[in-house]
N, C-alpha and C positions, 0 to 999 in steps of 0.2 A: 917877210909874213910867214905865219906858223899855223898852220891847221893845227887845231884838240879836238882831240874825241875820249873816249875811256871804251873798252869792251871787258863783257864778265867772261870767265874761264868758268866752267865746273867742273866736280867730277869728274860726272857723268859724262860719258861722253858725247857729242850733238852725233846719230847716226846717221851714214851718208852711203853706206855699203851694207850689203847684208843679205842673206839668202833664206826661201824657205822653200817648199811646197809649193805648185801652183796650186792657184789657189787656197792657202793657208797663210793666214798671217806667223806672221817670225812672234815667236816668243819672245820678248826682251823683262829679264829679269832684273828687278835692282833692290838693293836694302839700304837700309838707313836713309840718314840725311845726306844732301845733296851740296858738297861744300862748294863754297864761291868766291875768287878775289877779282878784284879788278885792277884793270892794268890803266893808267892813261898812258897817253902817248902825245908825243907832239911832232910834225915832220916839218921842216927846215923844206919850204915852196920853192925856191932859190939852190938851196945846195943839197936838199935830199937828207940832210941830219935829222935824226928820229932820238927823242929824248923820252924814257920812261921810266915809269914812277907805279911799283906794286902795293896796293891794299887793300885790308881788308870789307871797307865799305866804299861807296863812294858818295860820300858826305861832304858838304860844304869844307869843313875842316882838312880834308882828304886833297880837296882838289886845290884849297890855299897852299897846302904844304906840294903839290907840283907847279901853283904859280912862281913858288919859292925857286923852286930847282930850274926852273923858266929859267927866270931872274939870274939865277946864282952862274947860269952857262952864259948868257948876253948878256952879261951886265956891261955896262956902256952902250949898247946898241938898242935902237929904239925898235919893240918890240909889236907887230901887229896878230891879234890873234883872232883867229876865224874857229869861230866854236855857235853850238845849238844852243837853247834856251834852255837847258836841263836847270834843275831845281838847287844844285851844288854850285852852279856857274851864276845863277844870275840871285845867290843868295847875297843880301844886305855885304856881307864880311867880307866876301868873295868881291864884291864890285868895289869893294874901299881897298880891299888888297891890293888890286889890277889896278887901279888909281893912283896910290902912292907907288908903286913900283914902276907907274910912268907908261904902262900896256896899255895900245890902243885895242879894245873889243871889239871884233867886226859880227857879226850878229846873221846868221842863218837862217832864212824863212824857215816855220814849223815843219816837222812835217817832212822834212827832206835831208836823209841821211846819203843819199847819191848825191849830193851838193860838196861832202866833206868826204876831202880825197883819203882821211885814215881810215873811213867803214869798206876802203878795196883791202887797205892794209891790214886790217885785221881779218878779215875771211880768208884772204891767202894764207895769214898766220895761222887760222884755225884750219885751213884746209889740211896745211901739211902737219900740224904738228898735234891739235885735238882732235881731229876726226876718226873716230873709229879706234879709237883707244885707250883705257885709263890706264893714268898713272898712279902709281903708290901714295902719293902725299900730292897735295895743292902746290907746293912750294915748287916741286917739282918739275910738274907742269908751266907752273909761270917763269923759272927759270929755262929752258926747252924753248919756251913759247918767246921771252924777251927774247934769246941767245938767237934766234933763229931772224927774229927782224930787223939784230943790229946787225946781223954778218950779210943782211945783202950790201952791196956798192950803194953809195947814196944816188947814181944813176939807176942803178938796177932798180930801188925804194921808188922815186919817182918815176920810172915805167910802171912800175908794179899798179901806183896807186891813179896811175890814168895822168898826172899831169904834164907827160911829156907829148900827149895824144893833140892830135889838132881841134879835138872838139870838146875840150877841158875847157870849163865853161869859164872858169877866174881867166883864162887868156885871152877867150872872147870879149868880157866884158873890158878888161885893161885895154886891151888892144883900141878897141872902140872909144874908151873915153883918151887915150894917150896919142894911137897911131893915125888917128883920121881916118878918114875915107881910103879904100884901098887904092 
């Protein structure tokens, strides 16, 4: 079972810290157009293995490339993909490709990002790599971001994503279904 999600990286960094005189707002100057990249990612909920694919956009064709990457890595395995109903996921071409590759798609409820463990992983990566600093290029930021997340040990990635928590919602659901009464 893989959790799948995507995140945006922006050239202008998220500001999480700063200072100004008390009672005076800080002046944040930006110029130009804010460059953007999308990183598609999956987390194997049993092993902690991660796959990433950076793209310029988040369109159906980009998601389909990520499905092909997953298929190439998990060839011969039954893949269940936990994902939200983003339009790139629900596009007819994406659904056809997932079916052709033999993927089971498990849909998260609408507006429930906290149920996807990838969201926590994305947030941790952005806190460490992207917040409060601007990179010279988008490619440099994307490379640092992906390298940081890949450098986590598998168990560390699962811990960071909250999968090992006793309160992880999916563990509770599966245990109710397969473990029986406690």
